[in-house]
C-alpha positions as CSV (number, residue, x, y, z in Angstrom):
1,M,105.2,73.0,85.6
2,P,105.3,75.8,88.2
3,V,105.0,79.3,86.7
4,S,106.7,82.3,88.5
5,S,106.0,86.0,87.9
6,D,105.7,89.3,89.7
7,R,102.1,89.7,90.8
8,T,100.1,91.7,93.3
9,V,98.6,89.6,96.1
10,L,95.5,90.7,98.0
11,F,94.2,89.1,101.2
12,A,90.8,90.2,102.6
13,D,89.4,89.0,105.8
14,L,86.1,89.5,107.6
15,R,86.3,89.8,111.4
16,G,83.4,89.8,113.8
17,S,81.6,86.7,112.3
18,T,81.8,84.9,115.7
19,A,79.7,87.6,117.3
20,L,77.4,87.5,114.3
21,Y,76.8,83.8,114.6
22,G,76.2,84.2,118.3
23,S,73.7,87.0,117.7
24,L,71.8,85.8,114.7
25,G,72.2,82.0,114.8
26,N,74.1,79.8,112.3
27,A,71.7,80.0,109.3
28,Q,71.3,83.7,109.1
29,A,74.9,84.5,109.9
30,A,76.2,82.0,107.4
31,T,74.0,83.5,104.7
32,I,75.4,87.0,105.4
33,V,79.0,85.9,105.5
34,T,78.7,83.8,102.4
35,Q,77.0,86.6,100.5
36,T,79.6,89.0,101.6
37,I,82.5,86.8,100.5
38,A,80.8,86.2,97.1
39,L,80.4,89.9,96.7
40,L,84.1,90.5,97.4
41,A,85.0,87.8,94.9
42,D,82.9,89.5,92.3
43,V,84.8,92.8,93.0
44,V,88.1,91.0,92.4
45,I,86.9,89.6,89.0
46,K,85.4,93.0,88.0
47,N,88.9,94.6,88.6
48,T,90.7,92.0,86.4
49,G,91.9,89.9,89.3
50,R,91.6,86.2,90.0
51,V,90.4,84.7,93.2
52,V,92.9,82.0,94.2
53,K,90.9,80.6,97.1
54,T,88.4,81.5,99.8
55,L,89.5,81.1,103.4
56,G,86.3,80.8,105.5
57,D,85.7,84.4,106.3
58,G,88.1,85.8,103.7
59,L,89.8,85.3,100.4
60,M,93.1,85.5,98.6
61,A,93.4,87.0,95.1
62,V,96.1,88.0,92.6
63,F,96.4,90.8,90.1
64,D,98.9,91.5,87.4
65,E,99.4,95.0,88.6
66,P,98.9,96.9,91.9
67,Q,96.5,99.5,90.6
68,P,93.6,97.1,89.9
69,G,94.2,95.4,93.3
70,V,94.0,98.8,95.1
71,D,90.9,99.7,93.1
72,A,89.3,96.4,94.2
73,A,90.2,97.3,97.8
74,Y,88.4,100.6,97.5
75,E,85.3,98.9,96.0
76,M,85.3,96.2,98.6
77,Q,85.1,98.7,101.4
78,E,82.1,100.4,99.7
79,S,80.4,97.1,98.9
80,I,80.6,95.7,102.4
81,N,79.0,98.8,103.9
82,R,76.2,98.4,101.4
83,I,75.5,94.7,101.9
84,L,75.5,95.1,105.7
85,A,73.1,98.1,105.5
86,E,70.8,96.1,103.3
87,A,70.9,93.2,105.7
88,D,69.7,95.5,108.5
89,T,70.0,92.9,111.2
90,G,70.9,95.1,114.1
91,A,73.6,92.6,114.9
92,P,77.3,93.5,115.4
93,A,78.9,94.7,112.2
94,L,81.5,92.8,110.3
95,K,84.8,94.5,109.8
96,L,86.9,94.2,106.7
97,Y,90.7,93.9,106.7
98,I,92.7,94.1,103.5
99,A,96.4,93.8,102.8
100,L,98.3,93.9,99.5
101,A,101.9,93.1,98.6
102,R,103.8,92.7,95.4
103,G,106.6,90.4,94.4
104,E,107.5,87.1,92.7
105,I,105.0,84.3,93.2
106,V,104.9,80.7,92.0
107,E,101.7,79.2,90.8
108,V,101.3,75.5,91.3
109,A,98.0,73.7,90.5
110,G,96.0,76.9,90.8
111,D,97.5,77.9,94.1
112,C,100.1,80.6,94.7
113,F,103.2,80.6,96.8
114,G,106.1,83.0,97.4
115,D,107.3,86.0,99.4
116,A,104.5,88.3,98.3
117,V,101.9,85.8,99.5
118,N,103.6,85.5,102.9
119,V,104.1,89.3,103.3
120,S,100.4,90.0,102.4
121,A,99.2,87.4,104.8
122,R,101.4,88.6,107.6
123,L,100.6,92.3,106.9
124,L,96.9,91.5,107.3
125,D,97.5,90.6,110.9
126,H,98.5,94.3,111.5
127,A,95.4,95.8,109.9
128,G,92.8,97.5,112.0
129,D,89.1,97.8,111.6
130,N,88.2,98.5,107.9
131,E,91.9,99.3,107.1
132,V,93.8,98.8,103.9
133,L,97.5,98.2,104.2
134,I,100.0,98.0,101.3
135,T,103.7,97.5,100.9
136,H,106.0,100.0,99.2
137,A,106.2,97.8,96.1
138,V,102.5,98.3,95.7
139,Y,102.6,102.0,96.6
140,E,105.3,103.0,94.1
141,R,103.3,101.6,91.1
142,L,100.0,103.4,91.9
143,R,98.7,106.5,90.1
144,A,99.9,109.8,91.6
145,T,96.4,110.7,92.7
146,D,96.0,107.3,94.5
147,R,99.4,107.7,96.3
148,T,98.1,110.8,98.0
149,R,95.3,108.7,99.6
150,F,97.9,106.6,101.5
151,R,99.9,107.5,104.6
152,S,103.3,106.1,105.3
153,L,103.6,104.1,108.5
154,E,106.6,102.9,110.4
155,R,108.5,99.9,109.1
156,L,106.8,96.9,110.5
157,H,108.5,93.7,111.6
158,L,106.5,90.9,110.1
159,R,106.6,87.4,111.5
160,G,109.0,85.2,109.7
161,R,110.9,88.0,108.0
162,A,114.3,89.4,109.0
163,E,114.0,92.8,107.4
164,P,111.2,95.3,108.3
165,C,108.6,96.1,105.7
166,H,107.7,99.7,104.7
167,V,103.9,99.9,105.0
168,Y,101.3,102.4,103.9
169,R,97.7,102.8,105.1
170,L,94.7,104.0,103.2
171,E,93.5,107.2,104.8
172,A,89.7,106.9,105.2
173,R,87.6,109.9,104.1
174,H,86.5,111.9,107.2
175,E,82.9,110.9,107.0
176,D,83.8,107.2,106.6
177,S,86.5,107.1,109.3
178,P,85.7,104.7,112.1
179,T,87.2,107.1,114.6
180,S,85.4,110.2,113.4
181,T,82.2,109.0,115.2
182,L,83.8,107.9,118.4
183,F,83.4,110.3,121.4
184,T,81.9,113.0,119.2
185,D,80.9,115.0,122.3
186,F,84.6,115.6,122.8
187,T,85.5,116.8,119.3
188,D,86.0,120.5,118.9
189,S,88.2,122.9,117.1
190,S,91.2,122.0,119.2
191,S,94.4,120.7,117.7
192,A,96.4,118.1,119.6
193,D,100.0,119.3,119.9
194,C,101.6,116.5,121.9
195,I,100.8,113.5,124.0
196,R,102.4,112.7,127.4
197,L,102.8,109.0,128.3
198,A,103.8,107.5,131.6
199,I,104.0,104.1,133.2
200,E,104.2,103.4,136.9
201,H,107.5,104.4,138.6
202,H,108.8,106.1,135.5
203,L,109.0,109.7,134.5
204,P,106.5,110.7,131.8
205,Q,107.7,111.2,128.3
206,S,106.1,113.7,125.8
207,F,105.8,113.1,122.1
208,S,104.9,115.8,119.5
209,S,102.9,115.0,116.3
210,A,106.2,115.0,114.4
211,Q,107.5,112.2,116.6
212,T,104.7,109.8,115.8
213,P,104.1,107.0,115.3
214,V,104.9,106.0,118.9
215,M,105.1,102.2,119.2
216,L,104.0,100.6,122.5
217,G,105.1,97.0,123.0
218,R,107.4,94.5,124.7
219,S,110.1,94.7,122.1
220,P,113.2,96.7,122.9
221,E,112.6,98.3,119.5
222,S,109.4,99.9,120.7
223,T,109.4,103.6,121.3
224,F,107.7,103.0,124.7
225,C,108.8,99.6,126.0
226,I,106.6,97.7,128.5
227,D,107.9,94.4,129.9
228,D,104.8,92.3,130.5
229,A,103.9,88.8,129.3
230,R,100.4,89.9,128.1
231,V,101.9,92.7,126.0
232,S,102.8,91.9,122.3
233,R,106.2,92.7,120.9
234,L,104.6,95.5,118.9
235,H,101.3,95.9,120.7
236,A,99.9,99.2,119.5
237,R,100.9,102.4,117.8
238,I,99.9,106.0,118.5
239,E,99.6,108.1,115.4
240,W,98.8,111.7,114.7
241,H,96.5,112.7,111.8
242,G,93.6,115.0,111.3
243,G,94.8,117.1,114.2
244,N,94.4,114.3,116.7
245,F,96.2,111.4,118.2
246,H,94.9,107.9,117.5
247,L,95.6,104.6,119.2
248,A,95.7,101.6,116.8
249,D,95.8,98.1,118.4
250,Q,97.8,95.4,116.5
251,S,98.1,92.9,119.3
252,S,97.0,89.4,120.2
253,N,95.3,90.3,123.5
254,G,93.8,93.7,122.7
255,S,94.1,97.2,124.0
256,F,91.7,98.8,126.5
257,V,91.2,102.6,126.9
258,R,89.5,104.3,129.8
259,F,89.1,108.1,129.7
260,T,89.3,110.2,132.9
261,G,85.9,110.8,134.3
262,R,84.3,107.8,132.6
263,S,83.7,104.3,133.9
264,E,83.3,102.5,130.6
265,V,86.3,100.9,128.8
266,V,86.8,101.1,125.1
267,V,88.0,97.6,123.9
268,L,90.2,97.6,120.8
269,R,91.0,94.4,119.0
270,R,92.8,95.5,115.8
271,G,90.7,98.6,116.1
272,V,91.4,102.4,116.2
273,C,90.4,105.0,118.8
274,M,90.9,108.7,119.0
275,L,92.7,109.8,122.2
276,H,91.5,113.0,123.9
277,G,91.9,114.6,127.3
278,S,93.5,112.1,129.6
279,G,93.1,108.5,130.7
280,V,94.8,105.1,130.8
281,I,95.6,102.5,128.2
282,G,95.6,98.8,129.3
283,L,97.8,96.7,127.2
284,G,96.6,93.1,127.0
285,A,94.2,93.5,129.9
286,S,91.6,96.1,131.1
287,P,92.8,98.9,133.4
288,A,90.4,97.4,135.9
289,D,92.8,94.5,136.3
290,P,95.2,95.5,139.1
291,K,98.0,93.5,137.4
292,A,97.4,95.0,133.9
293,A,100.3,96.8,132.2
294,C,98.9,100.4,131.9
295,V,100.1,103.5,130.1
296,H,98.7,106.8,131.4
297,F,98.2,109.4,128.7
298,D,97.5,113.2,128.6
299,V,96.8,114.9,125.3
300,I,97.8,118.5,125.3
301,A,95.7,120.5,122.8
302,T,95.7,124.1,121.7
303,P,92.3,125.6,120.8
304,T,92.1,127.0,117.3
305,P,91.6,130.8,117.5
306,A,88.0,131.9,116.8
307,R,87.5,133.5,113.4
């Protein structure tokens, strides 16, 4: 007989395995992926959770309460860094994506179904590189000290749901942040005050740190609406934290950033990049594509007075 109860659902997914297989070959890549998934499963069990099923490059788990699930997410992040460092392959690194939701689920023959399962799975689609996203139902039941580690994001519209979902993101420690090592030659004591965005044939708009997140997308609900077939409805978001603006891709086709004075293009596929100076963001295609939907940006920063 089906059993229903309020549980916390965790989905974890490894991305980058395709590149790993291409670089290392099937045997070695499969060993790394299998060992990593097994390690994540051990973390679930250690934190009093149950692995419902593995999903190729990921897994689904349930916990009675949110706190053990979030504790497991912390440990998963630390563990994957360790196993990849020990592998020392020199190959492209795997990225870990984690999402947690809480609500009523139904267990049938060892599998789990219900709204919390659907929300967690859909939320995972919005996670960036090495990000942990949680819903408000998870957030409100965490220890006070743990709640301070999460930052409230905008209400996301998840596929298949009429109502938007209030989402929180785990703020990475500075030394662990994937964006803290990007373009380190540009980092200084400046604080970004606002960002100016413009698309062709339109007047630029300026957004202060208090006006973030700025949503870029095809949806009329986006802060900055771009009508192009290659642009997702909610394609990317620009956020402000740590004194800087950051672009987080959450699209199907990716985001592409080219900074003024540089020829290389930073490719983001569910990844995050710090925006500095000026440049152009290609949504769904590289700025080198003459038909790409492009947003020009200019970050206005005020240097911190010398002490």
